[in-house]
C-alpha positions in Angstrom: 41.6 -104.8 -274.0 43.0 -101.3 -274.6 45.4 -99.6 -272.3 43.6 -98.1 -269.3 44.6 -94.6 -268.1 45.2 -94.3 -264.4 42.9 -91.3 -263.9 39.9 -93.5 -264.8 40.4 -95.6 -261.7 38.8 -93.3 -259.2 35.5 -93.2 -261.1 35.3 -96.7 -262.3 35.3 -99.1 -259.3 31.8 -100.3 -258.6 30.1 -103.7 -258.2 27.9 -104.8 -261.0 24.5 -105.8 -259.6 23.7 -109.1 -261.4 20.2 -109.7 -262.6 19.0 -111.6 -259.6 16.9 -114.7 -260.1 14.4 -114.5 -257.2 14.3 -117.6 -255.1 11.0 -116.7 -253.3 12.7 -117.6 -250.1 13.5 -115.4 -247.1 16.9 -115.7 -245.4 16.9 -117.8 -242.3 17.0 -115.8 -239.0 19.9 -118.1 -237.9 22.3 -118.0 -240.9 24.7 -120.5 -239.3 22.1 -123.3 -239.0 21.5 -125.5 -242.1 17.9 -125.9 -243.2 16.8 -129.1 -244.9 16.3 -128.6 -248.6 18.1 -125.3 -248.8 21.6 -124.0 -249.1 22.3 -120.5 -247.8 25.1 -118.3 -246.7 26.8 -114.9 -246.9 29.2 -113.4 -249.5 31.7 -110.8 -248.4 34.9 -109.2 -249.7 38.3 -109.2 -248.0 37.1 -106.4 -245.7 34.1 -108.5 -244.7 31.8 -106.1 -246.6 28.7 -107.7 -248.1 28.7 -108.3 -251.9 25.5 -107.8 -253.8 24.8 -109.8 -257.0 27.4 -112.6 -256.5 26.4 -115.6 -258.6 26.2 -118.8 -256.5 26.2 -122.1 -258.4 25.1 -125.4 -256.8 26.9 -128.2 -258.6 26.3 -132.0 -258.5 29.4 -134.0 -257.6 28.5 -136.7 -260.1 27.1 -136.8 -263.6 23.6 -135.5 -262.8 22.9 -132.3 -264.7 20.5 -130.3 -262.6 22.7 -127.6 -261.2 21.1 -124.5 -259.7 22.1 -120.8 -259.7 21.2 -118.0 -257.3 22.4 -114.5 -256.3 23.4 -112.7 -253.1 21.2 -109.8 -252.0 22.2 -106.3 -250.9 23.3 -107.7 -247.5 25.4 -110.4 -249.1 23.0 -113.1 -248.1 21.6 -115.8 -250.4 19.2 -118.8 -250.0 18.5 -121.4 -252.7 15.9 -124.1 -252.6 17.4 -127.5 -253.5 14.8 -128.7 -255.9 13.7 -128.3 -259.5 10.4 -128.6 -261.3 11.0 -132.3 -261.3 11.3 -132.6 -257.5 14.1 -132.7 -255.0 17.8 -132.9 -256.2 19.5 -136.3 -256.2 23.0 -137.1 -255.0 25.5 -134.8 -253.3 26.4 -131.2 -254.1 29.0 -128.5 -253.7 29.0 -124.7 -254.0 31.0 -122.4 -256.2 30.6 -118.6 -256.7 31.8 -115.7 -258.8 31.3 -111.9 -258.7 31.7 -109.5 -261.6 33.3 -106.2 -260.8 33.4 -103.2 -263.2 37.0 -102.1 -263.0 38.5 -99.4 -265.3 35.3 -99.7 -267.4 35.8 -103.5 -267.9 34.0 -106.4 -266.3 36.3 -108.5 -264.2 35.0 -112.0 -263.3 36.5 -113.1 -260.0 36.2 -116.5 -258.2 35.0 -116.7 -254.6 36.5 -118.8 -251.9 34.1 -121.2 -250.2 34.9 -121.4 -246.5 33.4 -124.9 -246.0 33.9 -126.9 -249.2 32.5 -130.2 -248.1 29.8 -131.8 -250.3 26.3 -132.0 -248.8 23.1 -133.9 -249.3 20.1 -131.7 -250.5 17.8 -133.2 -247.9 20.1 -132.1 -245.1 20.8 -128.6 -246.5 24.0 -126.6 -245.9 25.4 -123.2 -245.0 28.1 -122.1 -247.3 29.8 -118.7 -246.8 31.9 -117.3 -249.6 34.7 -114.6 -249.7 36.3 -112.6 -252.5 40.0 -113.1 -252.7 42.3 -111.1 -255.0 45.4 -113.1 -253.9 46.2 -116.3 -252.1 46.1 -120.0 -252.9 43.0 -121.6 -254.4 42.3 -124.3 -252.0 38.7 -125.4 -252.8 38.4 -129.0 -254.1 39.2 -129.2 -257.8 40.4 -125.5 -257.9 44.2 -125.2 -257.9 46.5 -122.3 -258.5 46.2 -118.7 -257.2 43.5 -116.0 -256.9 46.2 -113.5 -257.7 47.4 -112.8 -261.3 50.4 -114.2 -263.1 53.3 -112.1 -264.3 55.0 -113.3 -267.5 58.3 -111.7 -268.2 60.1 -112.1 -271.5 63.9 -111.5 -271.1 65.5 -109.7 -274.0 68.6 -108.5 -272.1 72.2 -109.3 -273.1 73.4 -110.4 -269.7 70.7 -110.4 -267.1 69.4 -113.8 -266.2 66.5 -115.2 -264.1 66.1 -115.1 -261.2 68.3 -112.0 -261.0 65.6 -110.0 -262.9 63.5 -108.2 -260.3 60.2 -106.6 -261.3 58.6 -103.9 -259.1 54.8 -103.4 -259.4 53.5 -100.2 -257.7 49.7 -100.1 -257.5 48.0 -97.2 -259.2 44.9 -96.6 -257.2 42.8 -99.4 -255.5 42.9 -103.0 -256.5 40.0 -104.6 -258.4 38.1 -105.2 -255.1 38.5 -101.6 -254.0 41.1 -102.4 -251.3 44.4 -100.5 -251.1 47.2 -102.4 -252.8 50.8 -102.6 -251.8 54.0 -102.6 -253.8 54.8 -106.0 -255.1 58.3 -107.3 -255.8 58.5 -110.2 -258.2 61.5 -112.3 -259.2 60.2 -114.6 -262.0 61.5 -118.1 -262.0 62.3 -118.7 -265.6 59.5 -116.6 -267.0 56.7 -116.6 -264.4 55.8 -115.0 -261.1 52.6 -115.9 -259.4 49.9 -114.5 -257.1 50.1 -110.8 -257.6 46.9 -109.1 -256.4 44.8 -108.2 -259.4 44.9 -104.5 -260.2 46.6 -101.7 -262.2 50.4 -101.1 -261.6 53.3 -99.0 -262.6 56.1 -101.4 -263.5 59.9 -101.1 -263.4 62.6 -103.7 -263.4 66.3 -104.1 -262.5 69.1 -106.6 -262.6 69.8 -107.3 -259.0 73.2 -108.8 -259.8 74.5 -105.4 -261.1 71.8 -103.2 -259.5 71.2 -101.7 -263.0 67.7 -100.6 -264.1 66.2 -102.4 -267.0 63.8 -101.1 -269.7 60.3 -102.5 -269.7 57.5 -102.8 -272.2 53.9 -103.9 -271.9 53.9 -106.7 -274.4 50.5 -106.1 -275.9 50.3 -102.3 -275.8 53.7 -100.5 -275.8 55.5 -99.9 -279.1 58.9 -99.3 -277.4 60.8 -99.9 -274.2 60.7 -97.3 -271.4 62.1 -96.9 -268.0 58.6 -97.7 -266.6 55.3 -98.8 -268.0 51.7 -99.2 -266.9 50.0 -102.6 -266.8 46.6 -104.0 -265.8 45.9 -107.7 -265.3 43.7 -109.3 -268.0 41.8 -112.6 -268.2 43.9 -115.3 -269.8 40.8 -116.1 -271.9 37.5 -114.3 -272.5 35.3 -114.9 -269.5 38.1 -116.5 -267.4 38.5 -115.8 -263.7 42.3 -116.2 -264.0 44.5 -113.2 -264.9 47.9 -112.4 -266.3 50.2 -109.5 -267.3 52.9 -109.9 -269.9 55.9 -107.6 -270.0 59.2 -107.6 -271.8 62.5 -106.4 -270.3 65.7 -105.4 -272.0 68.8 -103.3 -271.3 68.2 -99.7 -270.6 
């Protein structure tokens, strides 16, 4: 990923509308009541705005490979029939979801939080609402860590030591979900600091023991150290829904 200029942010924050696979089913008039043979729900962002085109995956809890995929509509609603061409699903199932957002001209795949993560039987049906999170703990079963990104700080100073190295991240425009970000203060614990809301930031650093500013460098893109730099969280691997930002610090 190449460096992303801040002025692109204002024009490049839109939801990608996924190619929806039609289910042929209408949304239940009572979205909170499970319907036998179906899983349904609503997908919203942190401001409770509906998300269109979120991918919903119905996964088997065992070894049966007959998972299903559906998509949320313009109102954030989805409804998926729990059967295949071979008949009703067998066993118990759980729901996972992702949404892809075009941010700074790049697709960001983000995991969705499932509010009720209990497994369910297809014949009983279920209502599973999902929410987009850009920070906070991942608490769904089998999904550990954080929704926020990880800061990795490589220390090249002579005398500053962790955790006295303080990194300030000032948001440049909205976060990846369109919300207004806040300045983040990170004090890495021997290299890492976790759960920073995913977005673009202006980055500075200091040694809090001496109150002296430190020079910073975006590890992948800057050729030299500066008093401040720009950084955007990037997926740790292609297609991953986990993000990191790597910077170096040294004496100014």
